[in-house]
C-alpha positions in Angstrom: -23.6 41.6 -86.2 -21.6 44.0 -88.4 -22.7 46.9 -86.2 -21.4 45.4 -83.0 -18.1 46.9 -81.8 -15.2 44.4 -81.8 -14.5 42.8 -78.4 -11.3 43.8 -76.7 -10.6 40.2 -75.9 -12.1 36.7 -76.4 -10.9 34.2 -73.8 -11.2 30.5 -74.6 -10.9 27.3 -72.6 -10.1 24.7 -75.2 -10.9 20.9 -75.3 -10.2 18.2 -74.4 -10.4 17.8 -70.7 -12.8 16.3 -68.1 -12.8 19.6 -66.2 -16.5 20.3 -67.0 -18.1 20.0 -63.5 -18.0 23.8 -63.2 -16.3 26.6 -65.0 -12.5 26.4 -64.8 -11.6 29.6 -63.0 -9.0 31.0 -65.3 -11.5 32.6 -67.6 -13.8 34.1 -64.9 -10.8 35.5 -63.0 -9.3 37.1 -66.0 -12.7 38.3 -67.3 -13.5 39.9 -63.9 -10.3 41.8 -63.8 -10.5 43.1 -67.4 -14.2 44.1 -67.2 -13.4 46.0 -64.0 -11.0 48.0 -66.1 -13.8 48.8 -68.7 -12.7 46.2 -71.2 -15.3 44.3 -73.3 -14.5 40.6 -72.8 -16.2 37.5 -74.2 -15.4 34.3 -72.4 -16.2 30.9 -73.9 -15.7 27.4 -72.6 -15.1 25.5 -75.8 -14.5 22.3 -73.9 -18.1 22.5 -72.6 -19.6 23.8 -75.8 -18.1 20.9 -77.8 -19.6 18.5 -75.2 -23.1 20.0 -75.7 -22.7 19.8 -79.5 -21.7 16.1 -79.4 -24.4 15.2 -77.0 -26.9 15.2 -79.8 -28.6 12.7 -82.0 -26.5 13.2 -85.1 -23.0 12.7 -83.5 -24.3 9.8 -81.3 -25.9 8.0 -84.3 -22.6 8.6 -86.2 -20.8 6.7 -83.5 -23.5 4.0 -83.5 -23.2 3.5 -87.3 -19.4 3.4 -87.1 -19.5 0.4 -84.8 -22.8 -1.3 -85.6 -22.4 -4.7 -87.3 -18.7 -4.9 -86.7 -17.5 -8.0 -84.8 -16.1 -8.1 -81.3 -17.0 -6.8 -77.9 -15.2 -3.5 -78.5 -17.5 -2.5 -81.3 -20.7 -3.9 -79.8 -20.1 -2.1 -76.6 -19.6 1.3 -78.3 -22.7 0.8 -80.5 -24.7 -0.1 -77.4 -23.5 3.0 -75.6 -24.4 5.3 -78.4 -27.8 3.7 -78.9 -28.7 3.8 -75.2 -27.7 7.5 -75.0 -29.9 8.2 -78.0 -32.8 6.5 -76.3 -32.4 8.7 -73.3 -31.2 11.8 -75.1 -34.1 14.1 -73.9 -33.3 13.3 -70.2 -29.5 13.6 -70.7 -29.7 16.9 -72.4 -32.3 18.3 -70.0 -30.2 17.4 -67.0 -26.9 18.6 -68.4 -28.3 21.9 -69.8 -30.8 22.8 -67.0 -30.2 20.5 -64.1 -33.8 19.4 -64.4 -35.5 16.5 -66.1 -33.2 13.6 -65.6 -36.3 11.5 -65.1 -36.0 8.0 -63.7 -32.4 7.9 -64.8 -31.6 10.4 -62.0 -28.8 12.9 -62.0 -25.9 10.5 -61.2 -26.7 8.1 -64.0 -27.5 10.9 -66.4 -24.1 12.5 -65.9 -22.2 9.2 -66.2 -24.1 8.1 -69.3 -23.7 11.5 -70.9 -20.0 11.6 -70.3 -19.4 8.1 -71.5 -21.6 8.6 -74.6 -19.6 11.7 -75.6 -16.3 10.0 -75.1 -17.6 7.3 -77.5 -18.2 10.0 -80.1 -14.8 11.5 -79.4 -12.9 8.2 -79.7 -10.3 8.3 -82.5 -10.6 12.0 -82.9 -7.6 14.3 -83.2 -8.9 15.9 -80.0 -8.3 12.7 -77.9 -5.1 11.5 -79.5 -2.2 10.5 -77.3 1.1 12.1 -78.1 4.5 10.4 -77.8 6.2 13.8 -77.9 5.9 17.4 -78.7 7.4 17.0 -82.2 4.7 14.6 -83.3 2.1 16.9 -81.8 3.5 19.9 -83.6 3.6 18.1 -87.0 0.0 17.0 -86.7 -1.2 20.4 -85.8 0.5 21.9 -88.8 -1.0 19.2 -91.1 -4.6 19.7 -89.8 -4.3 23.5 -89.9 -3.7 23.3 -93.6 -6.7 21.1 -94.2 -10.2 22.2 -95.3 -12.8 21.9 -92.6 -14.5 19.1 -94.6 -11.4 16.9 -94.2 -11.4 17.1 -90.4 -12.8 14.3 -88.2 -16.4 15.1 -87.1 -15.6 16.3 -83.5 -12.7 18.5 -84.7 -14.9 19.9 -87.5 -17.5 20.7 -84.9 -14.9 22.5 -82.8 -13.9 24.6 -85.8 -17.6 25.6 -86.4 -17.9 26.7 -82.7 -14.8 28.9 -83.1 -16.0 30.4 -86.4 -19.3 31.4 -84.8 -17.5 33.0 -81.8 -15.1 35.0 -83.9 -17.8 36.2 -86.3 -19.9 37.4 -83.4 -17.1 39.1 -81.5 -14.3 40.2 -84.0 -11.8 40.3 -81.1 -8.6 42.3 -81.0 -7.0 39.7 -78.8 -7.7 36.0 -78.3 -6.4 34.3 -75.2 -6.3 30.5 -74.8 -6.0 29.0 -71.3 -4.2 25.7 -71.5 -4.4 24.1 -68.1 -3.9 20.4 -69.0 -1.6 18.7 -71.4 -4.6 17.1 -73.1 -5.6 20.7 -74.2 -2.3 21.5 -75.8 -2.8 20.1 -79.3 -6.3 21.4 -79.6 -5.2 24.8 -78.4 -2.4 25.0 -81.0 -4.9 24.1 -83.7 -7.3 26.7 -82.5 -4.5 29.3 -82.5 -3.8 28.4 -86.2 -7.4 28.7 -87.1 -7.7 32.1 -85.4 -4.6 33.2 -87.3 -6.4 32.3 -90.6 -9.9 33.5 -89.7 -9.0 36.7 -87.8 -5.5 37.6 -88.9 -5.6 41.1 -87.3 -6.2 39.6 -83.8 -3.3 38.9 -81.5 -3.2 35.3 -80.2 -1.9 34.6 -76.7 -1.3 31.2 -75.1 -1.2 30.8 -71.3 -1.9 28.6 -68.4 -0.1 25.9 -66.5 1.1 24.0 -69.6 2.7 27.2 -71.0 4.3 28.1 -67.6 5.8 24.6 -67.5 6.9 24.3 -71.1 7.5 27.8 -72.5 11.0 27.0 -73.6 10.0 23.9 -75.5 6.9 25.5 -76.9 8.9 28.4 -78.4 10.7 25.8 -80.5 7.4 24.5 -82.1 6.4 25.7 -85.6 2.8 25.8 -84.6 3.6 28.2 -81.7 5.8 30.5 -83.8 3.2 30.7 -86.6 0.0 30.6 -84.5 0.8 32.6 -81.4 2.0 36.1 -80.7 2.7 35.7 -77.0 3.2 33.1 -74.3 1.9 34.2 -71.0 4.2 32.7 -68.3 2.5 34.2 -65.2 -0.9 35.0 -63.8 -2.7 36.6 -66.7 -4.6 39.6 -65.3 -1.8 42.2 -65.5 -0.2 40.9 -68.8 -3.6 40.9 -70.6 -4.5 44.4 -69.3 -1.1 45.7 -70.4 -1.3 43.8 -73.7 -4.6 45.6 -74.5 -3.0 48.9 -73.6 -0.2 48.1 -76.0 -2.8 47.5 -78.7 -4.3 50.9 -77.9 -0.8 52.4 -78.2 -0.7 53.7 -74.6 2.2 51.5 -73.6 5.0 49.7 -75.4 4.8 46.0 -76.1 8.2 45.6 -74.6 6.9 46.8 -71.3 4.2 44.2 -71.0 5.0 41.9 -68.0 4.7 38.1 -67.8 5.0 37.6 -71.5 7.4 36.0 -74.0 6.8 37.3 -77.5 7.2 34.8 -80.4 7.8 37.0 -83.4 11.4 37.2 -84.8 13.2 40.1 -83.2 10.8 40.4 -80.3 11.9 37.3 -78.3 13.2 38.1 -74.8 15.2 35.8 -72.5 12.8 36.2 -69.6 9.4 37.8 -69.0 9.2 41.0 -67.1 8.1 40.5 -63.5 4.5 41.3 -62.4 3.6 44.2 -60.1 0.1 43.0 -59.3 -0.6 40.6 -56.4 -3.6 38.3 -55.7 -4.9 40.9 -53.3 -5.3 43.4 -56.2 -7.8 41.1 -57.9 -11.6 41.0 -57.5 -14.1 38.2 -57.5 -14.4 35.9 -60.6 -17.0 37.0 -63.2 -19.0 34.1 -64.6 -21.3 36.3 -66.7 -21.5 34.9 -70.2 -20.8 31.3 -69.3 -23.6 28.8 -69.2 -23.1 28.1 -65.4 -26.1 25.8 -65.1 -25.1 23.7 -68.0 -21.9 22.1 -66.7 -21.7 18.3 -66.6 -22.4 17.7 -62.9 -25.1 16.2 -60.8 -25.9 19.6 -59.3 -25.1 23.3 -59.8 -21.8 24.5 -58.3 -19.2 27.2 -58.8 -15.7 27.7 -57.6 -13.4 30.3 -56.1 -9.8 30.5 -54.9 -8.4 31.9 -51.7 -4.7 31.9 -52.7 -2.3 31.4 -55.5 0.1 28.5 -55.2 0.9 26.5 -52.1 2.3 27.9 -48.8 4.3 24.7 -48.4 5.4 24.3 -52.0 8.2 21.8 -51.4 6.7 18.4 -52.5 9.3 17.5 -55.1 6.9 16.1 -57.7 4.4 19.1 -57.6 4.7 21.5 -60.5 2.1 23.8 -59.0 3.6 23.9 -55.6 7.3 24.3 -56.7 6.4 27.4 -58.6 5.5 28.9 -55.2 9.0 28.6 -53.8 10.5 31.9 -55.0 10.0 34.8 -52.6 6.6 36.4 -53.1 5.3 33.7 -55.4 2.8 32.3 -52.9 0.0 34.8 -52.3 -3.2 34.5 -50.3 -6.3 36.7 -50.0 -7.6 38.4 -46.9 -10.6 36.9 -45.1 -12.7 39.8 -46.4 -11.5 39.4 -50.0 -12.4 35.6 -49.9 -15.8 36.4 -48.3 -16.4 38.9 -51.2 -15.8 36.2 -53.7 -18.2 33.8 -52.0 -20.8 36.5 -51.6 -20.5 37.4 -55.2 -21.1 34.0 -56.6 -23.9 33.2 -54.2 -25.8 36.5 -54.7 -25.3 36.7 -58.5 -25.9 33.1 -59.3 -27.8 31.5 -56.5 -25.4 28.7 -55.9 -25.4 26.9 -52.6 -22.2 24.9 -53.0 -18.8 26.6 -53.6 -15.7 24.6 -54.4 -12.5 26.3 -53.0 -10.1 24.9 -55.6 -6.8 26.1 -54.2 -3.6 24.1 -54.8 -3.4 23.9 -51.0 -6.0 25.7 -48.9 -4.9 27.5 -45.8 -7.6 26.1 -43.6 -7.2 28.6 -40.8 -7.6 31.4 -43.3 -10.7 29.7 -44.8 -12.3 29.4 -41.4 -11.8 33.2 -40.9 -13.3 33.9 -44.3 -16.3 31.6 -43.8 -17.0 33.2 -40.4 -17.2 36.5 -42.3 -19.5 34.9 -44.8 -21.8 33.9 -42.0 -21.7 37.4 -40.5 -23.0 38.7 -43.9 -26.0 36.4 -43.6 -24.9 33.9 -46.2 -25.1 30.2 -45.6 -23.3 28.1 -48.2 -21.6 24.7 -48.2 -18.1 24.4 -49.6 -15.2 22.1 -50.3 -11.4 22.5 -49.8 -8.2 21.0 -51.1 -5.4 20.5 -48.7 -2.9 18.2 -47.1 -3.4 15.9 -44.1 -1.7 18.3 -41.9 -1.3 19.0 -38.2 -4.1 21.6 -37.8 -6.6 18.7 -38.5 -5.4 17.0 -35.3 -7.6 19.5 -33.5 -11.0 17.9 -33.3 -12.7 21.1 -32.4 -11.2 22.8 -35.4 -12.7 20.1 -37.7 -16.1 20.5 -36.0 -16.0 24.3 -36.7 -15.0 23.7 -40.3 -18.1 21.5 -40.6 -20.3 23.9 -38.8 -19.2 26.7 -41.2 -20.4 24.5 -44.2 -17.4 22.4 -45.2 -18.8 19.2 -46.6 -15.9 17.9 -48.7 -12.2 17.8 -48.3 -9.8 16.6 -51.1 -6.3 15.5 -50.1 -3.3 13.9 -51.6 -2.2 10.5 -50.3 1.1 9.0 -51.5 2.2 6.6 -48.8 2.1 5.6 -45.2 5.9 5.3 -45.2 7.5 8.2 -43.4 10.8 7.5 -45.2 9.2 8.2 -48.5 7.2 11.2 -47.3 10.5 12.7 -46.0 12.2 12.0 -49.3 9.5 13.8 -51.2 9.6 16.6 -48.6 5.8 16.3 -48.1 5.9 18.0 -44.7 3.4 15.7 -43.0 3.5 12.9 -40.4 2.0 9.6 -41.4 1.5 8.6 -37.8 -1.1 11.4 -37.6 -3.1 10.2 -40.5 -5.6 8.0 -38.7 -6.4 10.6 -36.1 -6.9 13.2 -38.8 -9.1 11.0 -40.8 -11.2 10.2 -37.8 -11.5 13.9 -36.9 -12.5 14.9 -40.4 -15.1 12.2 -41.0 -16.3 12.4 -37.4 -17.2 16.0 -38.0 -19.3 14.9 -40.9 -17.0 16.1 -43.7 -16.5 13.8 -46.7 -12.9 13.0 -47.3 -11.6 12.2 -50.8 -8.1 11.0 -51.6 -6.0 11.4 -54.8 -3.6 8.4 -54.6 -0.1 8.4 -56.1 2.1 5.4 -56.5 5.4 4.7 -58.3 7.4 6.5 -55.5 11.1 6.4 -55.9 12.5 3.0 -54.5 9.3 2.1 -52.6 9.4 -1.5 -51.4 6.7 -4.1 -51.6 6.2 -3.9 -47.9 5.8 -0.2 -48.0 3.3 -0.4 -50.9 1.3 -3.1 -49.1 1.2 -1.1 -45.9 -0.1 2.0 -47.7 -2.7 -0.1 -49.5 -3.9 -1.8 -46.3 -4.2 1.6 -44.7 -6.6 2.7 -47.4 -8.5 -0.6 -47.1 -8.8 -0.2 -43.4 -10.4 3.2 -44.0 -12.5 2.4 -47.0 -15.7 3.2 -45.1 -14.5 6.7 -44.3 -12.9 7.9 -47.6 -13.5 8.3 -51.3 -10.7 8.0 -53.9 -10.9 10.4 -56.9 -7.9 9.2 -58.9 -5.0 6.8 -58.9 -1.8 7.9 -60.7 1.9 7.1 -60.9 4.4 9.8 -60.1 5.4 11.9 -63.1 8.4 14.2 -63.3 6.9 17.3 -64.9 9.1 20.1 -66.2 9.6 22.8 -63.6 9.6 20.5 -60.6 12.3 19.9 -58.1 12.2 16.3 -59.1 13.0 17.1 -62.7 15.6 19.6 -61.8 17.7 17.2 -59.6 16.5 13.7 -60.3 19.7 12.1 -59.0 19.2 13.6 -55.6 16.0 11.4 -55.3 17.5 8.3 -56.7 15.9 8.4 -60.1 17.0 8.8 -63.7 15.0 10.7 -66.4 14.7 10.2 -70.1 15.1 13.6 -71.7 15.2 12.5 -75.3 11.8 14.0 -76.0 9.6 11.1 -75.2 6.7 11.8 -72.8 5.9 9.9 -69.7 2.3 9.9 -68.5 -0.5 7.7 -67.1 -2.4 6.4 -70.1 -3.6 3.3 -68.2 -5.0 5.3 -65.2 -5.9 8.9 -66.1 -8.0 10.7 -68.7 -5.9 11.1 -71.9 -2.8 10.3 -69.8 -3.2 12.9 -67.1 0.1 14.7 -66.3 2.9 14.5 -68.8 6.6 14.8 -68.0 9.9 13.0 -68.4 9.8 9.2 -68.3 11.5 8.2 -65.0 13.2 5.1 -63.7 14.3 4.2 -60.1 17.5 2.1 -60.6 17.1 0.7 -57.0 13.4 0.5 -57.1 10.5 -1.2 -58.8 10.0 -0.9 -62.6 7.0 0.9 -64.0 5.1 -2.3 -64.6 5.5 -3.3 -60.9 4.4 0.1 -59.7 1.4 0.0 -62.1 0.5 -3.4 -60.8 0.6 -2.2 -57.2 -1.9 0.6 -58.1 -4.2 -1.8 -59.9 -4.1 -4.1 -56.8 -5.2 -1.0 -54.8 -8.1 -0.5 -57.2 -9.2 -4.1 -56.8 -8.8 -4.3 -53.1 -10.1 -1.0 -51.8 -13.8 -0.1 -52.1 -14.0 3.5 -51.0 -17.5 4.2 -49.8 -17.1 7.9 -50.1 -17.0 7.8 -53.9 -19.9 9.2 -55.8 -18.8 7.0 -58.7 -18.6 3.7 -56.7 -20.7 1.0 -58.5 -23.8 0.1 -56.5 -22.7 -3.5 -56.0 -19.5 -2.3 -54.2 -21.4 -0.2 -51.6 -21.6 -1.5 -48.0 -25.4 -1.3 -47.7 -28.4 -3.6 -47.6 -28.8 -6.5 -50.0 -31.9 -7.8 -51.7 -33.6 -11.1 -51.1 -34.2 -13.8 -53.8 -36.0 -12.7 -56.9 -37.8 -15.0 -59.3 -38.5 -12.6 -62.1 -36.6 -9.4 -63.0 -36.4 -6.9 -65.9 -33.1 -5.3 -66.8 -32.7 -1.6 -66.2 -32.8 0.5 -69.4 -29.0 1.0 -69.3 -28.2 -2.7 -69.0 -27.9 -4.7 -72.3 -27.5 -8.4 -72.8 -24.2 -9.1 -74.7 -24.8 -11.1 -77.9 -23.0 -14.4 -78.1 -21.2 -13.3 -81.2 -19.8 -10.2 -79.4 -18.6 -12.2 -76.4 -15.9 -13.8 -78.5 -16.1 -17.1 -76.7 -15.7 -15.6 -73.2 -18.1 -16.6 -70.4 -19.1 -19.9 -72.0 -22.4 -21.1 -70.5 -23.1 -17.7 -69.0 -25.5 -14.9 -69.9 -23.4 -11.7 -70.1 -25.0 -8.4 -69.1 -23.4 -5.1 -69.7 -24.2 -2.2 -67.4 -23.4 0.8 -69.6 -23.7 3.4 -66.8 -21.3 1.7 -64.4 -19.2 0.0 -67.1 -19.7 -3.4 -65.5 -20.3 -6.8 -67.1 -22.0 -9.5 -65.1 -22.1 -13.2 -65.8 -25.1 -15.3 -64.9 -25.0 -19.1 -65.5 -27.7 -20.1 -68.0 -28.5 -23.3 -66.1 -29.8 -21.1 -63.2 -31.1 -18.0 -65.0 -33.2 -17.9 -68.3 -33.7 -14.9 -70.5 -37.2 -14.5 -72.0 -38.0 -13.9 -75.6 -38.0 -10.1 -75.1 -34.3 -10.4 -74.2 -34.8 -8.2 -71.1 -36.9 -10.2 -68.7 -35.0 -12.8 -66.6 -36.4 -15.8 -64.8 -34.7 -17.8 -62.1 -34.5 -21.6 -62.9 -33.4 -22.5 -59.4 -33.0 -21.2 -55.9 -29.4 -20.2 -56.8 -30.8 -18.4 -59.8 -33.2 -16.5 -57.5 -30.4 -15.5 -55.3 -28.3 -14.3 -58.2 -31.2 -12.2 -59.6 -31.6 -10.7 -56.1 -28.0 -9.7 -56.2 -28.5 -8.3 -59.7 -31.4 -6.2 -58.4 -29.3 -5.1 -55.5 -26.6 -4.0 -58.0 -29.3 -1.8 -59.6 -28.8 -3.6 -62.8 -32.4 -5.0 -62.8 -35.8 -4.4 -61.2 -37.9 -7.1 -59.5 -41.2 -7.8 -61.2 -44.0 -10.0 -59.9 -44.4 -12.0 -63.1 -42.7 -12.0 -66.5 -44.5 -9.1 -68.1 -44.3 -10.1 -71.8 -46.7 -7.4 -72.7 -44.1 -4.7 -72.1 -40.9 -5.4 -74.0 -40.2 -1.7 -74.5 -37.5 -1.7 -71.9 -35.6 1.2 -73.4 -38.1 3.7 -72.2 -39.1 1.9 -69.1 -37.2 2.7 -65.9 -38.2 1.2 -62.5 -37.4 2.8 -59.2 -35.6 -0.2 -57.7 -34.2 -0.7 -54.3 -31.4 1.2 -52.6 -27.9 0.4 -53.8 -26.4 -2.8 -52.4 -23.1 -4.4 -51.7 -22.9 -7.5 -53.9 -23.7 -8.7 -57.4 -23.4 -11.8 -59.5 -20.0 -12.7 -60.7 -18.5 -9.4 -61.8 -16.4 -9.7 -64.9 -15.5 -6.2 -65.7 -14.9 -3.1 -63.4 -13.5 -0.1 -65.1 -14.5 3.2 -63.5 -11.1 4.9 -64.1 -9.4 2.5 -66.4 -10.0 -0.8 -68.2 -8.9 -3.5 -65.8 -10.3 -7.0 -66.5 -10.5 -10.1 -64.4 -9.0 -13.2 -65.8 -12.3 -14.4 -67.3 -13.3 -11.1 -68.7 -14.4 -10.4 -72.2 -12.2 -7.7 -73.8 -14.8 -5.0 -73.9 -12.3 -2.2 -73.8 -14.8 0.2 -72.3 -13.9 3.9 -72.5 -12.7 5.3 -69.1 -15.4 6.9 -67.0 -15.5 10.0 -64.9 -15.1 9.3 -61.2 -15.9 11.8 -58.5 -16.0 15.6 -58.3 -12.4 16.3 -59.3 -11.8 14.8 -62.8 -8.6 16.6 -63.4 -6.3 18.8 -61.2 -8.1 22.2 -61.2 -6.0 25.1 -59.9 -7.0 28.3 -61.5 -5.8 31.8 -62.0 -3.9 33.4 -64.8 -4.3 31.8 -68.2 -4.3 28.4 -66.5 
């Protein structure tokens, strides 16, 4: 190791984020550019590496022991989650690491169970802590940076070991941290402090969307001033290349564009402008990343066709609003986009490519995919875009599908044109139904990201928007529900009064802790004096969650699918991922009922004991009546149990036994808990407080390039 030349740069994607379906593109884009210039670059996804380290017997058993024997549903549930993951650990690790060997669990269940088990391990760690403001975050980073590794919580200590291993192997001259999501900010600042201590001769750069949005605030933090040399406030290819030239002594640090230096005497009021454009960049370079070991059901990679959004005017959108200055929005040529697709297909053998633009120019992507076909490459792909007028053309939608488009992700805020005009969305709600019919009629899956809490939205407007979703639930999926947030850098934050809202700029942070992973987007708390309060807006979204069963969701629980049911069943055995809830853990809830917890789908079912009996092995169920047989049939249809001819008392080893079971159904016994995105309980629910689950293909907003 000592004979290995130091790497020019190590680029890191820090925890903690759900963006682990495929490599977040900032690192591969930057790596590709720097390697093309002859630089030695090591890229490492610490967010994924930490996941792999925690999905092991030791950390899982640590979580189990932490909760085992403690009273209450919360602790029982977490202990059961960790224990079940341990029982299936070979299948979980085999699928996550190689995309083979999920066994009878199957890929979908393996991914869900792995995600939920790791979140159980991460609970109460510094890495998943919510932050009321940047000052509190800064103080805690400083405190932990001064601690010995032995004093850190186990996941944070594991992260430090991963970093130490990387630095020892690479001895970099420059370390770049790509901070795309707010949930990564505190871990990134702690990593920066560790790098400063472990590799003091290396420069430390912070970049990405969070740095672009918050550079002014970040420069005021002690952890930034002490741990980082530079904040990269633009796409990172040109700044990093120039920064390495400055380390070589071939250019002056003051001439490096797109950077704010943090050292006293080096601060500048504004970063120098970039000279490079998106068309000067090449395909992303994934070499060095474990591309087959991301936490997805299948193998997929991503590209971008543009930087920013050609519309850019939606007032709440921090990504889009950054595209408004002249020259800020940039798109590739059809040949350039085809080069990227060809590169990832030929080098890595992928057959699905996610085009993860902020807003894809669909006409451009059609031209690019025509070129891809001319090169003899057949690949399926997804896009991210608005419900805009080009999709009114049925023939255009059919061509998109014929070229390989299988998934389209769009934002949906409201059906009220008044509110769409207020937010300057640039779409016509009257066109929505025809567009949806055209997209789904062409065989393209359509997934919505739903936003509520819109200005002075009325009850009637919220209800009409919800009913539109409900009327289309057989045609759409829903990836996320969120309340509107006023992020720094948005038109909304710059001129709140224009949109009838007020902002709290005291330093408190507004987010979506009830709905989104680790709160999702963070910004200024907002109030609409003439509109509903936050509690009302949140209630409206939870009503949408309860009322709409989007059949296009990968993560829709089986009992909510509109498909065949199962007939009466006299005897059934619980699936390996379903556990009976002990009476002591139920805390008096569901009196007279047998409670069953589905740990994959985070559901709890209640079966009346006068109609269903549980056998001595605790996992074989017998119907005591015709109603009980119907309930067991619905439990089988919900994929929570498998029908057996007779109670098989000889086989009580249910943890290792997994039946094939019938196709997913539409109904189940009385459902007590349903929490695929957030814990939302029915009135008779036990307070199981299940950790939030990953839903769909797009766990967090993924828009790459630069140190994003």
